[in-house]
C-alpha positions, 0 to 999 in steps of 0.5 A: 577624444573618442576614436571612431576606429573599428579595429585595434590596428586602426586605433593604434595607427591614429595615435601620435608616435609617443602615445602609440608606443606607450599604448602598445607597451601597456597593451602588450602587458595586458595581453600577456596577462589576460586570463582565458576567455576574454577578447580584445576588441574596439568598443566605446572608442577604446581598446577593450577586453571583454566577456563575449556576449556568447558567453554572458549575454545578460548585461544591463546594456546589451553590450559585452561585459567590460573587464579592462580597457585602454585609451588615449584621451585628450590630456592623458592615457588611461587603463580602465580596470572595471573588474577591480573597481567592482569590488571595494576590497579589490580596489583598496588592495590595488590602491595600496599596491599602486601607492607602494610603487611610489608612482603618481596615483592618478585615478578616475572612477574606474581608470588609472590615468598616466601621461607617459609610460614611466608613470605607470607600474606595468608589473602591477597592471599585469598582476592585476589583469591576471588576478581576475579570471572571467568566471570571477568577473561575471560573479562579481558583476552579478553580485553588484547587479543584485545589490543594485536591484535590492537598493532600487526596491527599497 
């Protein structure tokens, strides 16, 4: 269920009322906790929080480096936390904290899926978003990229 919206407002307007309310609430938490420098935009058919290309142009796909994203899919909604999933330690810490909330832990490769807002621990999402300043995301990206390049040479 990829959106062709070009603005966040347009994306939100396309959603059914219940989904719009949930996505807006999660968006508010993300924006309240988003470290400086990241920008909100539409990319890959979802609301994204990215490192602008003017700040870091050296990405593997020539697209802004994505930190987080928010999407309404066919059967669920999702918060993508790419920055967390770039580090095994950060991912493990997030998973442990998430499970401690008692809420259903439904994850994909770099996302947390939820069907209704009550399924998502908003405090943890806010804390997680706030925990990774842009310079640390870039360093993590470069570290992962270096490791990937080293494996390819073997």
